[in-house]
N, C-alpha and C positions, 0 to 999 in steps of 0.2 A: 163475181166478186168483182168491184170498182177500180181500178187501180190506182184512184187516188188516196181511196181509204188503206190499202193495202204499203203503199211507200210510206203513208205516214206512220202505219201499224211499225214497220220496218223501223224505221226511224225512232219510236217511244222505245221498241225494243234494245237497241243499239246504245242510246242511252241510257236504260236500267241496266246492262253489262257493262258501259263503262262506270257508272255509279260502284256497280258492286263489284268492279273491280278496284278502282279508289279505294271505299270502306275497308276491304281487305288488306290493300296496303298499307291503311292507316293503323288498322290493328294490329297489323306485323307492324309496325315502327314502334306501337304502343309497347309491344312486348320486348319486342328488342329492348327499350327504352331500359322498360322495368326491370329487366334482368342486368343492363347493364348498373342500372342504379342500386339493383340488390348486392352487386358485386362490388360497387366503389366502396365501400367502407372496409372489407374485407383487403384486398387487394392494396389501396392506398392509404391506410391505415399505418404502417409502418414506412414511410417515405425514405429517399434520401437524404432529405434534410432535418427526418428526425435521426437516423442513424448517424449524420454526420455531426448534430449539434452533439448527441449522446457521446461519440466518443473525442470529441475536443472536452468535453468536462471530464470525461474518463482518464485525461491524463493527468487530473489529480491525483490519481489512483498510484499510476505509474512514479509519479513524484516522490510518493508515500512511501513505497514500497523501498525505492531507491535509499531514500533520507533513514530508511530501519536499517537496512543491510550495510549502508557506507562502512557505520562506525567499527563493524567488525573487523575492517582491513586495516580503516585508516587510524584506529586506535594503537597498532604495534608500531605506527611511526611515529605518532604522535607523542608515546610514553616515553621513547626515546630522545625526539627532538629537545621537547621540552621536557626533558629528566622528569614526569608525573609518579608521584607516587600512587600506593593500591588505591588509596584513598581520592587521591584527586583523577586518575580514572573514572571511578565510580563515578564520581560525581561529574563528569564528562557526560558519561553514559548517561545517565538520570536528569541531567539538563532538558533533555530535551521530552523527557515524561512531565516536567515541572510545568514546560510552556502547552504541553499537549492539554494537562489536568486544567490547567488554568482556561483554556479556550474552548474547553467541555462546558465549562461552568456556563460561559456567556455566546456559544457559540448558538445555542435554538435562539434565542433573542435577537441576535447580530442579523441570524437569516429570516426571520420573521419581521424583522423590521427595515430592513432594509432592501431583502429578496436575496433569494440563491445566486442566481448569475453573477452578483456586484459581491457577495462574497466567497465565490469562488476566485475574482480577479483580484480581490486584497490580497487572498491567502497565497495566491502565485507573486503576487509583487511583494511581499512578505517575506517569500521564500528565497527569491532572488536578492532581496535586500539583507538577510541573514546568511547566506552563502556569499556574498561581496565583504560584509564583516569579517569573513575567517580566511580570506584570502591574503592580506597586506601584512598582516601582525602575524608573530608567533608569542602569544601574551594568552596564559590559562584563563587571566580573566575576559578578555575580548574573545575565547575559546567558547565561554559556558554562556555569554551573553549571544552570539549568535546560533549556539543550540535551540537556547530559549525562544528566539523567535521562528527557527526551521520548526517547531515541536510546536509556538502554537499556530503555524501555516498548513500542517498537516493533519493535525487537529478538527480545523475549521472546514479547510477542503474536505475531508472525508463526511462531514455531516452534509455540508451544503451540496456535494456532489452525488449523494446518494439520493438525496430528497429531488434535487434537479432531476436528473433522470427518470425516477420515477413518476414524476408530476408533466412531463414531457411525452412520455413512452403510452402507446394506445396500449389497455389491458392486455391485451392478445399478446401483445410482445416485451413486457413490463418485466418480467421475469429473466430475460434473455438481455435484455439492455441491460440491466440492475448489474448482472451478471459480469458483464465487461467492466465493470468499475473495479469488482473483485481480482477477474483475471490480472488487470493491470496493475496489479498490488504484488501480486506473486511475481509479474514478468518485471517489475522494477527489482526487486529483490535480486532476482538471477542476474539481472543488469548491473547491481552493485556489486555483489560476491567476483562476477568479470573483473569491474573498475579494479576492485581491490587487488586482483592478481595481476593486473596489466601494470599498475604502475606501485610495485611491492618494490622493484628492484628502481626503483626512480629517486633520487634525489628529490624531497620535499614531493614527495607525491599524493601524498593527502592534500595537498591543495589542489590538485588537477581533478581528484578527483570530488571534492565540496563544487568544484567551478563547473564542471558537467554540467549541472542541472539549471545552469544558469538562460543559457540561452531558451531550453525548451519551456521552463518558468514564464521567460518574458512572453515568446508566441503564445504559450496561452492564455494568461491576461488579455494578450492584444486578439485573440481570435474569437475570446469568450465576449468581448465588447461588443462585437457585429452579431453576435445569437440572440434570438429573442429570448427576452424573461420568464418564467413557469406563470403559464395560463393560471394555475390556480393562484398564486402570488398576486396576482392582477386583478384576480375576483375578489380574495381578501381586502384589497384595496379599493376596492369597488370601479374596478377601471374595466366593466362587463365587455365595453364594445374592445378594448384593446386585446382582450384576452380573446374574444372572437376571431379578432384577426391573426392573433397567432397560431389558435388551432386549427384554423383553416389554414396555412401554411406549412402548418406540422402535417396534417392529415392530408395534405394536397386535395381537399375538397372545396365547393363554393357553399358549405352551408356546413358548420358546425354545432347551430343549436341545441340538438340532442345532447351532446358530450357537456356543454357549456352549464345546460341544465343538473346534469350529475353532480357535475363537481358544485353547484351551488347546495346542493340539494347535501352535499357530504358536509360540508363546511357550516349548516345548517347543523346535522348531528352531532358536529363536533360540539357545538354550544351547549350540549348536555350533559358535559362530563366537565372535572375541575380535577384540579390537580390529586384533592382527597379521595378521587373516585378509585384512583391506583390502590388503596387501600383497603377497599371495600370489594364486596362479591358481586353488585352491579354488575350484569354482564360478564361476569368471570373474569374481571379486569385486575381482582386480586392474583390469582392463580397465573394469568399471564405474566405478568410483572413478575412473579419468581423465575417462572421458565426462564424469559431472558434474564434476570439477573443470575441464576444458577450457572446457565450456558457462558456467559461472560464471566462470572467467577472462574470456572475451571480451567476457561481459553489463556488467564490470566496465570494460575496455580501450575499449572502442567507443567511449567517454563518454557514454553516456545519463544515468548520474548526476548528469554535470556539466552537461546539457543543463537536467533537473530543477531541481538549483540555482540556477544561473545563468540559465534561460530570457531574465528579463526585463534582466537586465545584458548579455546577448550581442545581445539585439535592440536595447539602447540606441547600443551601439555600432556598430551598422549603420546607423543612422540613425532609430530610432524615438525622438525626442528629448524628451519628457517623460517621467515616470514613469505616466503615464495611456496612451500611446499603446504604452511597450514593458509595462506590463502587461494590455492586451486585446491587444496581436501576442503575448504567451504565452499566453492565455486560446486560441488556436487548436492550440495544441501540443495541452494537454489534449482538448479535441475531438476530434483525431484522433487520439489516445492511446485512448481511449475506443472510438471508430468502428472502428478496425482491429484491439479485442482482440476485439469480440466474433465478427466471422465467423470470427477465430482459432481463436476457442475452440470454435465450433459446427462446423466442417469440418476441423479437425485430426485427426480420427477417419478421416474419408473420404478424407483427401489423405494424412495422413501428417505427422508430427512433422519426418521430413528433411527432404520436400520442402519446407516452410515455409523452414526454416533455410536450406536453398542459396536459395532466390529472395528471402529478406530482406536474406541476407548480401550476394548482389549487387547490390542495389538502394542497401544503404547502402554499401556501396563507390562509388557513381555518385555517391549526394549528399553524399556527405562529397567527393568530388574536386570537387563543382560549385560548393559554398557555400566551398571553400578558396581556385578560381579566383578567386570572384567577391570574396571579400574582400580579394584580394591586390590587387584594384583599389580596394579602398575604403580611403582614405588617413585614420585615427582614431589617435588617440594613446591604446591600450588604457589605458594606466595613468592616464591621468585620468579613465578612466570611472570607476574603482573610490574615487576620492577624493570625499572628503567634498564640497568644496566648493572651484569656481577664482576665482582672484582677479575674473574676467570678471564671473562669476555672483555677486560680490559687489556689485562697485561697479554693475552693469547695474540691479538692483534699486530703485536713486533715492537722492536723499539722505535723502530721509524715514526709509531704514532705517538708517542710520549713525549714531544719537542714542546718544550714549554712549560713541563711539569715540572715544581718547584721541590726539591728535596723534603720540605715540611710533607706537602701534597701526599709526595709517594708513602713515606713514612704512613701516613695517616689511612692510605689505599692498603699499604703491605698487612697493617692492623687490623684493618676492617676483613681482610680474609677470614681469619678468625673466628668472626662472629656476624653475620648477617644484619642482625640488630645494629651492631654501631653503624654500620653502612648506611643505614636508614638513617639514624641520629646526623652521620656526619653531613649527609646530603641537606638536611634539614639547619644543621649547623652552620653549614660555611657553602652555602647554595650559588657562589662565585664560583668557587674551585669546581665543584663538583659540577654544576651546570656545563659550564666548559668545557670540562674535560669529555662528559656523555655527550656534548656534540659532536666532538671532535671526533669519535668514535664509534656515533651510532651507524654512519651509513660509509664504508668502505670500498671505493670504485665504483659508487653510485650501486650496490648491494648491501642490504642489512646483514648484520651479523648477531643482531641479538639472539640468545637461543641457542649460541654453538657451542654453551660448556655441556649439554645434552649431547651425549655421545650415542652414536648408533644403537650401541649394546646394551643400553638402560635399559629400553624400550622393547622387549620382543617385538618383531615383526606381526606373528600373527595377532598379539593383545593389540597391537596400533591399528590394523586394518578390519580388528573385530569391532573395536572399540566405533571405528567409523561407520562400519555398516549397522550396527545397532542405533547410531545417530540419523542414521537417514533412513531408515524402517519407523522410527521415530516420527521424523517429520511428515514422511507419509502418510502415517496413518493419522496423525494430525492433522494435515491436510482433507483427509478424507471424513473424518469423524467432527473435528470442530472446525474446518477450516473457513474458510470466507463464505460459502455458501451457506451455513449454518447462518454465521452472523448477518447474512444479507437477508435471511428471513425476518431476524429480530429487528433490524433496521425497518424494514418493510412492515412489518406489525405496526413499530412505531408510528411510521407514515400513515397507516390506515386508523 
């Protein structure tokens, strides 16, 4: 063999081996790259920024729950200080619902016209404004105006927040992030009841209760300004380029073209339906609407909202005599609501909403029957519970609190002790005298005394605690059967 040829052959073999190694290395790199790209959508689909945006938006749920539960304890103090009649107390509570009704009629139009993010900012700002209105004045009329503003705020935020979170969340994490808002609602209710107890013995504590939400509402409005708008809303406004950038930031990826195409396709499908299609059998829309309406109807008629609004008043009527005791007992309602909502949210996909609905409804029926039978044996004048002050309360506080009372007003009050109806008439006929004396005797030494006319022996201890236990079981059953997770499913069906 010629040495030159051998050297040439060896060189060619060496180059071939290096080329093979390079090709193998290139194939390995491509396989690694493909594996990385395959995992990227799953790993980065719900990044930190997406979760942070959802958490900031879900603060609306916390504020909503707080405002729903707040009135339970605040009403006990306001009824004394403002000398509110039963009817006036009912109007104070329902004024929130009037505002919510108005916002529900225009909320859908507002979030489609101005965007979900801007709607949340407006709602938070309105909540701050409504709360600020309530603080400087002790006026029944101002109280109504402020409560209506807060009702508009929480209704608008509940619509916008659910839609915003659903539209920024990736499909495989959408249910979890939407449930975050619902969990924040029950947490807000718990915080409201804790606030009720904390300020129950503080002079004008109801103002502190309403004022606690102001910093949080302002912070949410500021934080939402720096968050991105909903990509779906941007596509609706024909701003595809901005929607793509938002999706890439939310998903932590460099290409969101595929998801953008899916959003465009779903928006085209929406144009196939009109409002009248809700009442037609097309794609089973009529049945879907009836199921949703039925669930919402039973949520209201089972009495759960009344429990949230009047928990302290109801507990006071069954033997928890002071404002502090009633507020502390109502805190148990908030705790049970949170504790029962968490497992219902976690296991609803495994067990099924229908199963939870049947179990919860059955337990609710048993607890309501038990509560009715117990309360039937508790002889309490429920009309007196919602009154500002009874004659017995006034005179049991001692002669030191009678300074400034005229002989004429004393005669009227003594005479009214024999007739509760006449007391109500005198309060309306002579509001200047009645309100002055009621304001003086509403809080003694920083502690509320309303309800002291209920002697501990009037309501048996066993019946009092059995009534509370029935109420707590009812609240737990509602949270499992008709609670937030069920309503979030109805909301998300509307979004789809």
